[in-house]
C-alpha positions in Angstrom: 34.4 -12.4 -41.3 37.3 -12.9 -38.9 36.8 -15.2 -35.9 36.4 -13.5 -32.5 39.6 -13.8 -30.5 39.1 -15.5 -27.3 40.8 -14.6 -24.1 43.6 -17.0 -23.0 43.0 -19.4 -20.2 45.0 -18.9 -17.0 47.8 -21.4 -17.9 48.2 -19.9 -21.4 48.3 -16.4 -19.8 51.3 -17.2 -17.6 53.0 -19.2 -20.4 52.6 -16.2 -22.7 54.1 -13.9 -20.0 57.1 -16.2 -19.5 57.7 -16.5 -23.3 57.8 -12.7 -23.4 60.3 -12.6 -20.6 57.9 -11.4 -17.9 57.7 -13.4 -14.7 55.5 -11.2 -12.6 52.0 -9.8 -12.9 49.2 -8.2 -10.8 45.9 -9.7 -10.0 44.0 -6.9 -11.8 46.2 -7.3 -14.8 45.4 -11.0 -14.9 41.7 -10.5 -14.5 41.6 -8.1 -17.4 43.6 -10.4 -19.6 41.5 -13.4 -18.8 38.2 -11.5 -19.2 36.7 -12.9 -16.0 35.4 -11.7 -12.7 37.6 -11.0 -9.7 36.3 -14.1 -8.0 36.9 -16.4 -11.0 40.4 -15.0 -11.5 41.2 -15.6 -7.9 40.1 -19.2 -8.1 42.0 -19.8 -11.3 45.2 -18.2 -9.8 44.9 -20.2 -6.6 44.7 -23.4 -8.6 47.9 -22.6 -10.4 49.5 -21.6 -7.1 48.6 -25.0 -5.6 50.3 -26.6 -8.6 53.4 -24.7 -8.1 53.2 -22.8 -11.4 52.9 -19.5 -9.8 53.4 -18.0 -6.3 52.3 -14.8 -4.5 54.9 -13.0 -2.4 52.5 -10.1 -1.7 48.8 -9.5 -1.9 47.7 -8.9 -5.5 51.3 -9.6 -6.8 52.2 -12.9 -8.4 55.4 -14.4 -9.9 55.7 -17.2 -12.5 57.8 -20.0 -11.1 59.8 -21.7 -13.8 60.6 -25.4 -13.5 64.2 -24.8 -12.1 62.7 -23.1 -9.1 59.7 -25.2 -8.4 61.5 -26.9 -5.4 62.0 -23.4 -4.1 58.4 -22.7 -4.3 59.0 -19.1 -5.6 61.3 -17.0 -7.6 64.5 -16.1 -5.8 64.0 -12.8 -4.0 66.4 -10.8 -6.1 64.3 -11.7 -9.2 61.0 -10.3 -7.8 61.9 -7.6 -5.3 62.7 -4.9 -7.9 59.3 -5.5 -9.6 57.4 -5.7 -6.3 58.9 -2.4 -5.1 58.2 -0.7 -8.3 54.6 -1.9 -8.2 54.3 -0.6 -4.6 56.1 2.7 -5.4 58.5 2.1 -2.6 62.1 3.3 -2.7 64.4 0.5 -1.4 67.8 -1.2 -1.4 69.1 -4.6 -0.6 71.5 -4.3 2.3 73.4 -5.9 5.2 74.4 -9.6 4.6 72.5 -9.7 1.3 74.4 -6.8 -0.2 77.7 -8.1 1.4 77.2 -11.5 -0.4 76.9 -9.7 -3.8 80.1 -7.8 -3.0 82.0 -11.0 -2.4 81.6 -11.5 1.3 80.0 -15.0 1.2 81.4 -16.4 4.4 77.8 -17.6 5.2 74.8 -17.4 2.9 72.1 -15.3 4.6 69.0 -17.2 5.6 66.8 -14.2 4.5 66.9 -11.5 1.9 67.4 -8.2 3.7 65.8 -5.1 2.3 65.8 -1.5 3.7 62.7 0.7 3.3 61.6 4.1 4.6 58.6 2.6 6.4 57.7 -0.6 8.2 56.5 -3.6 6.2 55.7 -7.2 7.1 58.2 -9.8 6.1 57.6 -12.1 3.1 57.4 -15.8 3.2 57.0 -17.3 -0.3 57.8 -21.0 -0.5 61.3 -21.4 1.0 62.1 -17.7 0.2 62.2 -15.3 3.1 62.5 -11.5 2.9 63.1 -9.2 5.8 62.3 -5.5 5.7 64.1 -2.9 7.9 63.6 0.8 8.3 66.4 3.1 7.2 66.3 6.8 8.1 67.4 9.1 5.3 67.2 6.2 2.8 67.6 8.3 -0.3 71.0 9.5 1.0 72.4 6.0 1.2 74.8 5.3 -1.7 73.5 2.5 -3.9 74.4 0.7 -7.1 72.6 -1.5 -9.7 73.0 -5.3 -10.2 71.6 -7.0 -13.2 69.6 -10.2 -12.4 67.9 -12.7 -14.8 64.6 -10.9 -14.2 65.6 -7.2 -13.9 67.9 -4.7 -12.0 68.3 -5.0 -8.3 69.4 -1.9 -6.2 71.8 -2.6 -3.4 74.0 -0.6 -1.1 77.6 0.0 -2.2 80.4 -1.8 -0.4 81.1 1.3 1.7 77.4 1.8 2.6 77.1 -1.9 3.3 79.9 -1.7 5.8 78.4 1.2 7.6 74.9 -0.6 7.8 76.6 -3.8 9.1 77.9 -1.8 12.1 74.6 0.2 12.6 72.4 -2.8 12.4 74.8 -5.4 13.9 72.1 -7.3 15.7 70.3 -8.0 12.4 73.7 -9.0 10.9 74.6 -11.8 13.4 76.4 -9.7 16.1 79.8 -8.1 16.4 81.8 -11.2 15.8 80.0 -12.0 12.5 80.1 -8.4 11.4 83.9 -8.3 11.9 84.2 -11.5 9.8 82.0 -10.1 7.0 84.0 -6.8 7.1 87.3 -8.8 6.7 85.9 -10.3 3.4 84.2 -7.0 2.3 87.3 -4.9 2.9 88.8 -5.6 -0.5 86.0 -3.8 -2.2 86.0 -0.8 0.1 87.3 2.6 -1.1 88.6 4.6 2.0 87.6 7.9 0.5 84.1 6.8 -0.2 83.9 5.2 3.2 84.5 8.4 5.0 81.9 10.1 2.8 79.4 7.6 3.8 80.0 7.1 7.6 78.8 9.3 10.3 79.4 9.5 14.1 79.1 7.2 16.1 78.9 4.5 13.5 82.2 5.7 12.0 83.9 5.1 15.4 82.7 1.5 15.6 83.3 0.8 12.0 86.9 1.9 12.1 87.7 -0.2 15.2 86.0 -3.3 13.7 87.9 -2.9 10.4 91.2 -2.8 12.3 90.1 -5.9 14.3 89.3 -7.5 10.9 92.8 -7.0 9.6 91.9 -4.1 7.2 93.8 -1.2 8.9 94.9 0.1 5.5 91.3 1.1 4.8 90.7 3.4 7.8 93.1 6.3 7.3 90.6 9.0 6.2 88.0 7.5 8.5 90.3 7.9 11.6 90.9 11.6 10.6 87.2 12.2 10.3 86.6 10.6 13.8 89.4 12.7 15.4 87.9 15.9 13.9 84.2 15.1 14.6 83.7 12.8 17.5 82.8 15.0 20.5 82.7 12.1 23.1 83.5 8.5 23.4 80.8 5.9 22.4 80.3 2.3 23.5 81.3 -0.3 20.9 78.1 -2.2 21.8 75.4 0.4 21.7 72.8 -1.2 24.0 75.3 -2.5 26.5 76.5 -0.6 29.6 80.0 1.0 29.4 80.9 -1.4 32.3 79.4 -4.6 30.7 82.6 -6.5 30.0 82.8 -10.3 30.2 83.7 -10.1 34.0 82.0 -6.7 34.6 85.4 -5.0 34.5 85.7 -1.3 33.5 86.0 -1.4 29.7 89.2 -0.1 28.1 89.0 3.2 26.1 90.4 3.2 22.6 91.8 6.6 22.0 92.1 6.3 18.3 88.4 5.7 17.8 87.1 7.3 21.0 85.4 4.1 22.0 84.6 2.3 25.2 85.4 -1.4 24.4 82.5 -2.9 26.2 82.4 -6.2 24.2 85.0 -8.7 23.0 85.2 -9.1 19.3 86.5 -12.2 17.6 86.7 -12.2 13.8 86.6 -15.5 12.0 88.8 -14.3 9.2 
């Protein structure tokens, strides 16, 4: 008669997961594997979380924290965001300064991991890891690409889509000056033809102007043709500012090439 196989204890369970190359699990999955009640599973998982062996970036979702990340208190965001989004059935992509960093624009490491979703979601604080979620209209239409990480495949915006988002969400990207600096570093990866296929009025107007200011005029030819053909009216460079909101309340200059009212000064740190 063969001995009855007992369920693993909680530590054995997460060690088995890690040995199999899995670093995330759900609370229901853990409860079933441990063969205990929901309350008992919660107590056991909370004990391991206090010890730093696991962390919970979202309710009911846990990650195994290997020794090299114990000081972080969590897995790096790029190593759990794909699994979390899959478990929540949410389309997403990593964007803005996070995507720019992966594309080689590492002027300053972003303080938070920036993710676009179709709907609002609360930010994540897991140990020292911070994840910010932003809403992106027509998210499925944004060009994205895959990036392999040690724990899976991360989806992020292409260099061209990243450039467009930096202009459209410039407040979340550190302001116009910082956007211009990042664009100067991102420009090398930008394909002018793909850029014009991604941008739309009025973001295309602002992006073209900022790329020129960032020293990447060679990237804007097709975009300039697109603006000339499609921009019906001039737009302000800084969307929420008055057209007359210069440093000294002077009437802003109008840039004819990009059909823009230059209502803010831009200094790139290139």
